[in-house]
Backbone as CSV, one residue per row, in Angstrom:
resi,resn,N_x,N_y,N_z,CA_x,CA_y,CA_z,C_x,C_y,C_z
1,UNK,110.249,75.595,89.008,111.659,76.545,88.864,112.476,75.484,90.301
2,UNK,113.539,76.263,89.821,114.711,75.784,91.249,115.758,75.999,90.576
3,UNK,116.401,76.934,91.815,117.780,77.610,91.475,118.701,77.103,92.723
4,UNK,119.739,76.968,91.881,120.603,76.502,92.373,121.497,77.071,93.623
5,UNK,122.670,76.875,94.644,122.941,77.275,95.102,124.054,78.441,95.342
6,UNK,124.402,78.718,94.146,125.213,79.502,93.184,124.035,80.686,92.279
7,UNK,123.215,80.719,92.422,121.824,81.479,91.972,122.573,83.121,92.227
8,UNK,122.882,84.119,91.140,123.088,84.823,91.876,121.740,86.503,91.587
9,UNK,121.301,87.046,92.436,120.803,87.624,92.764,121.330,89.328,91.919
10,UNK,120.628,90.335,90.871,121.181,91.227,90.567,120.024,92.175,90.768
11,UNK,120.674,93.376,91.230,119.360,93.769,91.426,120.616,95.499,90.581
12,UNK,119.284,96.108,89.366,120.413,96.744,88.821,119.506,98.002,88.754
13,UNK,119.913,98.977,89.070,120.224,100.791,89.393,118.844,101.069,90.604
14,UNK,118.589,100.628,91.470,117.603,100.703,91.802,118.112,102.567,92.829
15,UNK,117.986,103.262,91.911,118.897,104.404,92.720,117.876,105.781,93.232
16,UNK,118.246,106.665,93.800,116.956,107.793,94.024,116.888,108.026,92.694
17,UNK,117.905,108.221,91.980,117.269,109.443,90.620,115.656,108.412,90.274
18,UNK,115.718,107.450,90.066,114.458,106.835,89.997,112.958,107.228,90.225
19,UNK,113.114,108.100,91.495,111.989,108.647,91.859,111.671,110.005,91.636
20,UNK,112.371,110.822,90.317,112.630,111.959,90.198,111.189,111.917,89.245
21,UNK,110.225,113.213,89.149,109.078,113.211,88.933,108.980,113.259,87.469
22,UNK,110.261,114.182,86.782,110.372,114.321,85.393,109.613,111.829,84.554
23,UNK,110.130,111.714,85.260,109.942,110.381,84.620,108.243,110.208,84.352
24,UNK,107.792,110.295,85.301,106.298,110.168,84.864,105.800,108.854,85.744
25,UNK,104.715,108.677,85.078,103.421,107.459,85.953,104.531,106.659,85.636
26,UNK,104.177,105.556,87.083,105.374,104.031,86.557,104.188,103.128,86.633
27,UNK,104.731,101.583,86.865,103.946,100.582,87.442,104.658,100.117,88.570
28,UNK,104.206,98.228,89.059,104.561,97.938,90.109,105.146,98.574,91.298
29,UNK,104.213,99.580,91.812,104.399,100.437,92.922,105.197,99.650,94.298
30,UNK,105.425,98.073,93.994,105.977,97.285,95.393,106.983,96.713,95.281
31,UNK,107.087,97.158,93.574,108.741,96.368,93.443,109.778,96.763,94.275
32,UNK,110.243,98.086,94.665,110.871,98.252,95.879,110.930,96.876,97.616
33,UNK,109.670,97.234,97.645,109.351,96.337,98.523,109.868,94.584,98.123
34,UNK,109.059,94.386,96.872,109.768,93.249,96.645,111.346,92.767,96.471
35,UNK,112.092,93.966,95.873,113.228,93.786,95.712,114.055,94.103,97.217
36,UNK,113.238,94.229,97.815,113.793,94.114,99.815,113.928,92.966,100.114
37,UNK,112.565,92.200,99.662,112.119,90.478,100.432,113.553,89.436,100.040
38,UNK,113.128,90.065,98.439,114.390,88.933,97.915,115.832,89.434,98.323
39,UNK,116.251,90.597,98.269,118.097,90.758,98.946,117.299,89.999,100.834
40,UNK,116.795,90.405,101.681,116.272,90.036,102.471,117.031,88.158,102.332
41,UNK,116.524,87.961,101.111,116.267,85.943,101.537,117.762,85.909,100.878
42,UNK,118.543,86.778,100.193,119.713,86.102,99.874,120.872,86.156,100.806
43,UNK,120.426,87.314,101.292,121.089,87.371,102.236,121.095,86.353,103.250
44,UNK,119.896,85.897,103.889,119.752,85.462,104.876,120.405,83.632,104.707
45,UNK,120.576,83.467,103.372,121.215,82.386,102.884,122.486,82.317,102.389
46,UNK,123.306,83.602,102.429,124.472,84.085,102.370,124.303,83.807,100.712
47,UNK,123.847,84.243,100.072,123.435,83.864,98.300,124.614,85.093,97.896
48,UNK,125.045,84.944,96.653,125.823,86.013,95.870,124.742,87.307,95.283
49,UNK,124.978,88.460,95.978,124.177,89.341,95.294,125.100,90.490,94.609
50,UNK,124.510,91.297,93.736,125.312,92.170,92.655,124.395,93.356,92.794
51,UNK,125.236,94.371,93.391,124.506,95.436,93.284,124.593,96.494,92.142
52,UNK,124.037,96.714,91.073,124.330,97.637,89.868,123.809,99.007,90.299
53,UNK,124.884,100.224,89.615,124.627,101.509,90.029,125.029,102.110,88.885
54,UNK,124.083,102.893,88.508,124.335,103.315,87.005,124.819,104.883,87.308
55,UNK,125.768,105.121,86.684,126.607,106.050,87.146,126.879,106.808,85.416
56,UNK,125.847,107.821,85.366,125.730,108.167,83.908,127.066,109.377,83.909
57,UNK,127.176,109.636,82.793,128.383,110.261,82.162,127.267,111.943,81.471
58,UNK,125.948,111.671,81.528,125.344,112.982,81.131,125.413,114.320,82.071
59,UNK,125.312,115.418,81.473,125.064,115.583,82.503,124.397,116.566,83.492
60,UNK,122.474,116.257,83.259,121.599,116.889,83.438,120.925,115.378,83.956
61,UNK,121.912,114.602,84.203,121.237,112.656,84.462,120.929,113.167,86.372
62,UNK,120.141,112.940,86.526,119.777,112.701,87.989,120.632,111.248,88.414
63,UNK,121.326,110.422,87.892,121.837,109.583,88.206,123.355,110.288,88.117
64,UNK,123.905,111.279,87.525,125.421,111.279,87.427,125.517,111.559,89.112
65,UNK,127.199,110.824,88.928,127.615,110.765,90.264,127.729,111.984,90.721
66,UNK,127.466,112.147,92.887,127.515,113.589,92.600,126.032,114.160,92.770
67,UNK,125.361,114.054,92.410,123.398,114.027,92.435,122.891,113.304,93.159
68,UNK,122.273,114.008,94.332,121.753,112.857,95.311,120.931,111.859,94.865
69,UNK,120.460,111.558,93.433,119.503,110.999,92.737,120.572,109.992,92.393
70,UNK,122.009,109.823,92.592,122.838,108.587,92.718,123.153,108.172,93.144
71,UNK,122.753,107.900,94.806,122.635,107.392,96.089,121.474,105.569,95.889
72,UNK,121.285,104.970,95.984,121.046,103.452,96.518,119.627,104.047,97.003
73,UNK,118.573,103.478,96.691,117.335,103.482,97.452,117.853,103.083,98.672
74,UNK,116.806,103.187,99.979,117.251,102.429,101.129,116.554,101.363,100.652
75,UNK,115.860,100.664,100.477,115.118,99.410,100.228,115.861,98.379,99.319
76,UNK,117.263,98.912,98.227,117.981,97.973,97.904,119.478,98.825,98.451
77,UNK,119.904,98.727,99.399,120.918,99.987,99.986,121.578,98.801,100.163
78,UNK,123.554,98.881,99.289,124.228,97.830,99.085,124.734,97.494,100.920
79,UNK,124.680,96.265,101.765,125.877,95.950,102.558,127.022,95.777,102.348
80,UNK,127.795,96.571,103.874,129.302,95.839,103.885,129.529,94.827,103.095
81,UNK,130.319,94.838,102.061,131.274,93.662,101.492,130.222,92.893,100.260
82,UNK,129.501,93.844,100.138,128.542,93.133,98.941,128.904,93.780,97.759
83,UNK,128.930,92.908,96.751,129.613,93.578,95.052,128.730,94.919,94.544
84,UNK,129.178,96.205,94.261,128.471,97.120,93.468,129.135,97.200,91.990
85,UNK,128.607,96.882,91.036,129.101,97.040,89.752,128.930,98.559,89.006
86,UNK,129.667,99.390,88.922,128.759,100.551,88.566,129.189,100.318,86.471
87,UNK,128.037,101.363,86.033,128.157,100.544,84.669,127.727,102.530,83.979
88,UNK,128.004,102.578,82.767,127.862,103.788,82.179,126.962,103.726,80.866
89,UNK,126.413,101.978,80.738,125.424,102.437,79.561,124.304,101.648,80.148
90,UNK,123.701,101.140,79.682,122.328,100.279,80.040,122.833,98.793,80.392
91,UNK,123.815,98.239,79.663,123.588,96.473,80.327,124.859,96.860,80.948
92,UNK,124.685,96.321,81.951,125.550,95.774,83.154,126.721,94.939,82.990
93,UNK,126.882,94.109,81.563,127.780,93.793,80.664,128.952,94.478,80.646
94,UNK,128.278,96.081,79.745,128.994,96.478,78.887,130.327,97.665,79.520
95,UNK,131.530,97.030,80.060,132.746,98.423,79.989,132.238,97.861,81.908
96,UNK,132.220,96.719,82.388,132.472,96.802,83.828,133.105,95.149,83.650
97,UNK,133.397,94.513,85.172,133.646,92.975,85.145,132.666,92.251,85.605
98,UNK,131.278,92.315,85.693,130.298,91.725,86.092,129.937,90.262,85.465
99,UNK,130.416,90.381,84.249,131.107,88.466,83.557,131.646,88.109,83.621
100,UNK,132.969,88.105,83.779,134.345,87.646,84.887,134.112,87.318,86.303
101,UNK,133.571,88.028,86.950,132.783,87.976,88.078,132.321,86.868,88.066
102,UNK,130.971,86.814,87.633,129.861,85.770,87.433,130.694,84.695,87.211
103,UNK,132.015,84.356,86.115,132.392,82.905,85.885,133.204,82.691,86.540
104,UNK,134.240,83.543,87.132,135.477,83.168,88.364,134.613,82.513,89.526
105,UNK,133.336,83.024,89.802,132.717,82.052,90.801,131.946,80.990,90.293
106,UNK,131.678,80.910,89.269,130.996,79.266,88.983,129.561,80.116,88.762
107,UNK,129.329,81.301,88.620,127.435,81.850,88.831,126.973,81.749,87.273
108,UNK,125.898,80.562,87.425,125.827,80.332,85.597,124.384,80.765,85.500
109,UNK,123.578,81.284,87.040,121.831,81.591,86.969,122.009,82.715,88.132
110,UNK,121.039,83.781,87.340,120.543,85.373,87.132,119.383,85.625,87.607
111,UNK,119.356,86.161,89.060,117.716,86.099,89.085,117.663,87.854,88.926
112,UNK,117.028,88.460,88.443,117.368,90.373,87.794,115.998,90.732,88.448
113,UNK,115.868,91.888,88.942,115.399,92.410,89.575,115.508,93.904,89.086
114,UNK,115.086,95.404,89.646,115.595,96.329,89.147,114.580,97.302,88.344
115,UNK,115.520,98.284,87.788,114.735,99.472,86.415,115.566,99.770,85.557
116,UNK,115.293,100.310,84.341,114.405,100.164,84.227,113.531,99.164,83.443
117,UNK,112.685,98.877,83.574,112.406,97.154,82.555,113.104,97.350,81.547
118,UNK,112.444,98.646,80.547,112.902,98.132,79.166,113.677,98.783,78.486
119,UNK,114.977,99.181,79.731,115.915,99.761,78.914,117.105,98.915,80.292
120,UNK,117.539,99.162,81.096,118.608,98.416,81.534,118.422,97.629,82.036
121,UNK,117.008,97.003,82.279,117.216,95.372,83.138,116.678,94.706,81.423
122,UNK,116.088,95.296,80.477,115.586,94.358,78.926,117.038,94.356,78.866
123,UNK,118.107,95.268,78.694,119.715,94.964,77.848,120.244,94.237,78.994
124,UNK,120.475,94.147,79.671,121.138,92.859,80.879,120.909,91.942,80.683
125,UNK,119.627,91.770,80.851,119.097,90.165,80.413,119.417,89.855,78.848
126,UNK,119.208,90.157,78.402,119.535,90.371,76.863,120.703,89.713,76.795
127,UNK,121.967,91.092,77.119,123.275,90.159,77.030,123.517,88.898,77.968
128,UNK,122.882,88.764,78.788,122.936,87.633,79.969,122.469,86.224,78.892
129,UNK,121.418,86.188,78.574,121.231,85.314,77.781,122.209,84.715,76.761
130,UNK,122.376,86.171,76.262,123.085,85.910,74.867,124.573,85.241,75.090
131,UNK,124.500,85.544,76.794,126.502,84.921,77.009,126.112,83.762,77.255
132,UNK,124.761,82.969,77.555,124.724,81.581,77.770,124.566,81.391,79.556
133,UNK,123.827,82.699,79.966,123.793,82.963,81.527,122.282,82.135,81.672
134,UNK,121.690,80.917,82.686,120.543,80.846,82.699,119.742,82.068,83.451
135,UNK,118.370,82.865,83.095,118.304,84.529,83.847,117.192,84.275,84.134
136,UNK,116.051,84.463,85.233,115.214,84.682,85.759,114.507,86.305,85.953
137,UNK,114.081,86.554,85.406,113.651,88.121,85.472,112.416,88.315,86.084
138,UNK,112.446,88.491,87.754,111.270,88.579,88.896,110.418,90.317,88.285
139,UNK,109.217,89.792,87.388,108.526,91.114,86.767,107.877,91.668,87.449
140,UNK,107.325,91.388,89.271,107.063,92.311,90.220,108.106,93.072,90.645
141,UNK,109.533,92.729,90.874,110.495,93.492,91.184,111.079,94.612,90.459
142,UNK,110.426,95.005,89.027,111.015,95.108,88.137,109.891,96.408,87.674
143,UNK,110.152,97.949,87.402,109.457,98.664,86.963,109.800,99.518,86.300
144,UNK,108.608,99.866,85.581,108.950,101.330,84.430,107.821,102.531,84.446
145,UNK,107.932,102.756,83.301,107.352,104.329,83.070,106.655,104.277,81.818
146,UNK,105.237,105.038,81.731,104.708,105.415,80.270,105.586,106.210,79.343
147,UNK,105.130,105.814,78.496,105.743,106.564,76.990,105.153,106.588,76.020
148,UNK,105.571,107.154,74.650,105.208,106.947,73.506,105.768,105.350,72.547
149,UNK,104.785,105.047,72.138,105.851,104.636,70.874,106.392,104.901,69.788
150,UNK,106.913,104.213,69.202,107.173,104.499,67.225,106.446,105.307,67.032
151,UNK,105.078,105.032,67.195,104.240,105.695,66.088,103.157,106.860,66.593
152,UNK,103.900,107.074,67.924,103.604,108.716,68.570,102.309,108.326,69.836
153,UNK,101.759,106.277,69.905,100.168,106.312,70.483,100.944,106.438,71.784
154,UNK,100.590,106.796,72.875,100.732,106.527,74.448,100.686,105.281,75.141
155,UNK,101.345,105.049,75.637,101.348,103.201,76.126,102.013,103.534,77.665
156,UNK,100.831,102.810,78.511,100.752,103.116,79.618,102.401,102.504,80.364
157,UNK,103.082,103.016,81.455,103.720,101.621,82.286,103.149,100.021,82.579
158,UNK,102.357,100.093,82.335,101.777,98.054,82.142,102.090,97.976,81.156
159,UNK,101.811,98.777,80.226,102.134,98.216,78.580,103.185,98.134,78.487
160,UNK,104.131,99.144,78.636,105.264,98.930,78.160,106.408,97.901,78.729
161,UNK,105.700,97.625,80.336,106.666,96.547,81.085,106.282,95.254,80.480
162,UNK,104.904,94.951,80.044,104.813,94.057,79.536,105.138,94.076,78.482
163,UNK,105.336,94.734,77.725,105.670,94.211,75.952,107.787,93.906,76.311
164,UNK,108.017,94.859,77.217,109.290,94.565,77.527,109.721,92.934,77.884
165,UNK,109.299,92.575,78.919,109.247,91.267,79.396,108.615,90.021,78.224
166,UNK,107.706,90.375,77.238,107.737,89.600,76.350,109.001,89.704,75.348
167,UNK,109.396,90.189,75.309,110.701,90.514,74.612,111.715,89.129,75.016
168,UNK,111.623,89.375,76.495,112.776,88.680,77.243,112.890,86.965,77.058
169,UNK,110.706,86.782,77.121,110.301,85.421,77.939,110.870,84.443,76.475
170,UNK,111.269,83.787,76.785,111.867,82.227,76.189,112.955,82.446,75.467
171,UNK,113.605,83.602,74.729,114.909,83.494,74.332,115.866,83.796,75.382
172,UNK,115.795,84.796,76.273,116.693,85.407,76.709,116.801,84.759,78.057
173,UNK,115.502,85.058,78.807,115.199,84.873,80.459,113.701,84.038,80.061
174,UNK,113.355,83.741,81.681,112.299,83.066,82.135,111.659,83.870,83.222
175,UNK,110.134,84.469,82.975,109.957,85.838,83.718,108.885,85.332,84.348
176,UNK,109.734,85.632,85.897,108.804,84.735,87.399,108.523,86.336,88.055
177,UNK,107.808,85.361,88.943,106.766,86.616,90.174,108.091,86.293,91.510
178,UNK,107.995,87.258,92.163,108.559,87.356,93.347,108.484,86.272,94.444
179,UNK,106.921,86.016,94.582,106.498,84.922,95.464,107.037,83.430,94.723
180,UNK,107.169,83.384,93.867,107.405,81.989,93.019,109.388,81.695,93.467
181,UNK,109.844,83.291,93.638,111.314,82.550,93.961,111.477,82.812,95.190
182,UNK,111.239,83.512,96.382,110.917,82.867,97.332,111.063,81.209,97.619
183,UNK,109.666,80.992,97.349,108.960,79.932,97.355,110.130,78.173,97.017
184,UNK,110.471,78.871,95.973,111.983,77.769,95.453,112.918,78.229,96.708
185,UNK,113.119,79.585,97.529,114.314,79.192,98.412,114.040,78.702,99.614
186,UNK,112.966,78.404,100.114,112.576,77.690,101.066,113.354,76.353,101.275
187,UNK,113.731,75.991,102.315,114.578,74.288,102.500,116.269,75.164,101.752
188,UNK,116.523,75.561,101.764,117.922,76.193,101.274,118.480,75.482,102.629
């Protein structure tokens, strides 16, 4: 794995809303620590960072602007001058200027972390792949929640996460781990 100097880190929807108990059981309890490590590495190298914030239009959503859950979590808090992309759908490319910003900056490689693996992460990564971006999903810097499948069988958060990553691997992205990404950054 080799990342060019222009590789952009895209951190998706790491907001306080994701901690609401209504989501249920999750996987990757160290995801936020891994996201913080990625952010620290990108910041120390002066690499491009894009924070994606979900601005829900649903009246009862914890992600709705004005709700406490709309705020970024401490581990993923943008610093002054870092780009924040506000989205209203599950993909960070729909209804935003993300693609235009990336293209204008010549950033063709994306490293993606955040939540929810099978929702906003997967939707964004699929679009990134379809738009021609070389995309890496950092599996242990993403997480999701358990849910029932189409047939009504309960699937754990780990199972949902693994299936979502399987959907992305190869065709849309390469799935990697935080340690692998941080190792490639040594010697920047």
